[in-house]
C-alpha positions as CSV (number, residue, x, y, z in Angstrom):
1,M,-33.8,-25.1,61.4
2,N,-34.6,-27.7,62.8
3,R,-37.5,-30.3,62.2
4,R,-39.6,-28.8,65.1
5,E,-39.6,-25.4,63.8
6,F,-39.9,-26.7,60.3
7,A,-43.1,-28.2,61.1
8,F,-44.2,-25.0,63.1
9,A,-43.5,-23.3,59.9
10,A,-45.5,-25.9,58.1
11,T,-48.4,-25.3,60.3
12,A,-48.5,-21.4,60.6
13,A,-48.4,-21.8,56.5
14,S,-51.3,-23.6,56.5
15,L,-53.3,-21.6,58.8
16,A,-52.5,-18.6,57.3
17,A,-55.7,-16.5,56.2
18,K,-57.3,-17.4,52.7
19,S,-56.0,-13.9,51.1
20,D,-52.4,-14.6,52.3
21,T,-49.8,-16.1,49.9
22,V,-47.1,-17.8,52.1
23,N,-43.6,-18.4,50.5
24,I,-41.4,-20.4,51.4
25,C,-37.5,-21.7,50.8
26,L,-36.8,-25.2,50.9
27,M,-33.3,-26.1,51.7
28,G,-32.2,-30.1,51.1
29,V,-35.1,-31.8,48.8
30,G,-33.8,-35.3,48.7
31,G,-36.2,-37.9,50.5
32,R,-38.3,-36.1,53.1
33,G,-37.7,-32.5,51.3
34,K,-39.0,-33.8,48.1
35,T,-42.1,-35.3,50.0
36,L,-42.5,-31.6,51.8
37,A,-41.8,-30.0,48.1
38,K,-44.8,-32.1,46.9
39,W,-47.1,-31.6,50.1
40,F,-46.5,-27.7,49.8
41,G,-46.5,-27.7,46.4
42,E,-50.3,-28.9,46.3
43,L,-51.5,-26.1,48.6
44,P,-53.0,-23.4,46.7
45,D,-51.9,-20.4,48.9
46,V,-48.0,-21.5,48.9
47,R,-45.8,-20.5,47.2
48,I,-42.0,-22.1,46.7
49,P,-39.9,-19.6,45.0
50,I,-36.6,-21.0,46.2
51,I,-35.5,-24.4,46.2
52,C,-31.7,-25.5,47.5
53,D,-30.1,-28.4,47.6
54,V,-26.1,-29.4,46.9
55,D,-27.3,-32.4,44.5
56,E,-28.2,-30.6,41.2
57,N,-29.8,-34.2,40.3
58,V,-32.4,-33.8,43.0
59,V,-33.4,-30.1,42.5
60,G,-35.0,-30.8,39.2
61,P,-37.3,-33.1,40.1
62,A,-38.2,-31.5,43.4
63,M,-39.1,-28.1,41.3
64,K,-41.6,-30.2,39.1
């Protein structure tokens, strides 16, 4: 998935019906990914059940 596709998914998540819960997976949560995890995590109807990164030092902070 490239950045444009990810931006589309983010927009779709923000436009979902209020009764819908959107589940997303984040891959690569250093830098920009951590910012996106925080942003998505603050949305009321978005769940992030899966976070993946090869650097285990960044996964813990992103999960918070």
